[in-house]
N, C-alpha and C positions, 0 to 999 in steps of 0.2 A: 073201538078206534074213534068213532065219532065223539064219544064222551071225552076222550083225551084231547082231541083237537079243540073242542069247545072250552075245556078247562085252560088249555094253553092260551087261547085267545082272550079269555077273561083275565088271566094273570097279566098278560101284556097290556091290556087296557088299564088295569089298576096301577101298573108301574111297579118299580122295585120295592116300594115301601107299603104296598097294600092300600086299602081304602082310606086309611087315616092320613095319606099324603096328598089329599086333594089340595087345590090352590087355596092359599091363604087369602083372607079378605084384602082386597086392593087398598093400599094406603092412599089417603087423599093426595091428589095431584098438586104439587107445589107450583106456584107461579114462577115464571122465568127469573124474576129478580130475587127470589128467596135467599139464595146463597151469596148475593152481591151486596145487600144492604147491611149496615152495622148490626152486630149481634143484639144490641139493645133496642133496635127499632121495631115498634109494634104497630105503627100506622104508616101507610103508604098511599099517596095519590099517584095513580098510574094512568098515563095516556098512551094509547096505541092506535094504529090504523084500524079502521072499521068501515065496512061497506054496507052496514045495516041500513044506513040512511041515504047514502049516495056513493058513487064510484070515484069521486075526485080524490086526488092524492092528499088533500088537506082534511078529509073527513075522518074523524077519530071518535073514540069513546074514552071518557075519563072515569076511572073507577076508584072507589075508596076501599082499601084493603086493610084488614086488621088481623093481627096474629094473636092466638089465644095462648093460654098458659101451657098447653101441650106442644106449642111450637107450630101449629098449623095455621095457614093463612086462609081467610075467607073474604069474599067480596060482600061488603055491607051496603053498597050503593053504587050506581053507575049512571052517568049522564052523557048525553050527546055533546060533542065538542068539535072544535076545529083548530087547525094549526096553520103554520105559514103556507102561503100559496104553493111553494115548491116542496112541501113535505118536511121530513126530518133531515138532520145532518148539517146543522148550522156550523159554519167555520169562519164567517166574516160578517162585518157590518153590511147590511143591505142585501144579503143574499136571499131574503124572503123564506128562510128555512127556520124551523124550530130545533132546538138542541136535542141531541140524544145523550142519555146518560142518567146518572143518579145524582141528585142535588139536594142541598139543604134549603130551608126556607129562610131567606134573609130577614124578611119582615112581612107581616100582613098589613093591609091598609083598607080604609074605607073613607067615604066622604062625609059620613056622619061624625058626630062629636064624641062618640064613645066606642070602645073596642067591642065588636060583637062576639069575639072569641076569647081564647086564653093565651095565645102565643103573643110575642112582642108585636106591637102595632104602632102605626103612625097614621095620622089623619092627612088625607089628600086635600089640599086647598086649590083654589083656582090657579094659583101661581106655581103649583107643584109639577115637577118633571124629573125624569132621569136623563141626564144629558148624553147626547151622542156626538157632541163636538170634541174634536181632538184636544188633548191637553190635560191639565190637572183635574178637570171636572168630568172627564170621560167616565161614563157608566156610574155616575154619582147622582144621588137625589139632591136636587137643589130647589130653591124657590126663585123663580125668574120674574123680576119686576115687569109688569105690564102683561104678563101671560094670564089668560082667562079660561083656559080649557083643561086645567089640571083636575077639575072635579066633574068632568064630563061623565055621562051615564055609564059608559063602558068601564069606568074606574070606580063605580059605586062600591064594589067589593072586590078584593083580590089579594094577591101576594106577589112578592118579588122572588123569582127563582135565582138561586146562587150560581148563576152562570157568569163566568169571567169576572169574578170578584166585585160585585156591585158594592158601592160604598154609600153609607148614609150620611157621612160627613166628609167634606173635601179633604183629601190627604190622609184619612184615617182608615187603616186596614190595608191588606194586600193590594198592590197596584193592579188594576185591570190591564189586560194586554191590548195595546192600541189596535183598533181595527178588527178585533175578534168578535165584537157584537156587544150591544148595550141594551138596557131596559127590557129584559126578558121577564115578562109577567105571566101570571095566570089571572085572568080577569073575566068579566062578564061581557055581554054584547052591547052594541050601540043600537038605539031604536031603529027598527026597519032592516036590520042586518043580523038577524039572530044566528045564522049559520054561515056567515061570510068567512073567507079565509083571512088570516092575519098577516102581519109583517114579520112574524117570528115568535109571537107569544102563543099561549094556549088559551083559547077562548071557550069558557064554559057558558054556552049561549043563554041558558035560562038564569036570570039573576038570582032566583031563589036557590038554585043548585049551588052557586058559588057561595052564597050566604051559608047554606048548610055545611059546606066543607069547612068554612072558617069556624063555625061553632062546634064542629066535630073534632077538630084537631086539639091534641093535648101536649103540653111541653114534655111531660114525663114519658111520652111514647116515642120520643126522638124521631119525629115524622121526617119522611123523605119524599121528594118528588122523583118519580121514575118516568122517563120518557123513552118510548120506543124500545122497551125491553120486556 
């Protein structure tokens, strides 16, 4: 009787298919954005909340993700970063929030005279700005006569996130929605404010980290910016 009970317990533990039906090797866990980015995208810069460094709502981590030939995503680098003072969820100009979603890269930029990477690039001059003034120049890169801060240290390296149809030429391209927000960048920090919150951009505080991201990106990878996903 005892032998029968032991045998029944053993069979129950093995399950209906016997010892060969043990759990399969766990598949690599895919990131939340995996099913949301275009099929041809193999590089993603993702920024998400992180309390590894501080508990403020603007404390984030920015990660570089790459998809291999088998379709699996892995993190190849990550950096401490900050976003708007009021966190994610941008809906309007001046709300001090950073946008949530998946975005193209409009253009990369730097203050030097040569493109540090391989994506489309534009040099930031002392006169450079993306206008937040209502009208035909809204959310458009312009050169403003008399301006002297366009090449400030926080703009040394960066990129423009395709939020609300930023334009590189006045009147050229889809029209930005008035008041929805303008000049949403990913950029580095200003001296003495390495981890300060932003007005709505994503700040990769260490300048060398932002430089690395620009050199890592490849046009053929159809890169995307992923925020809060």
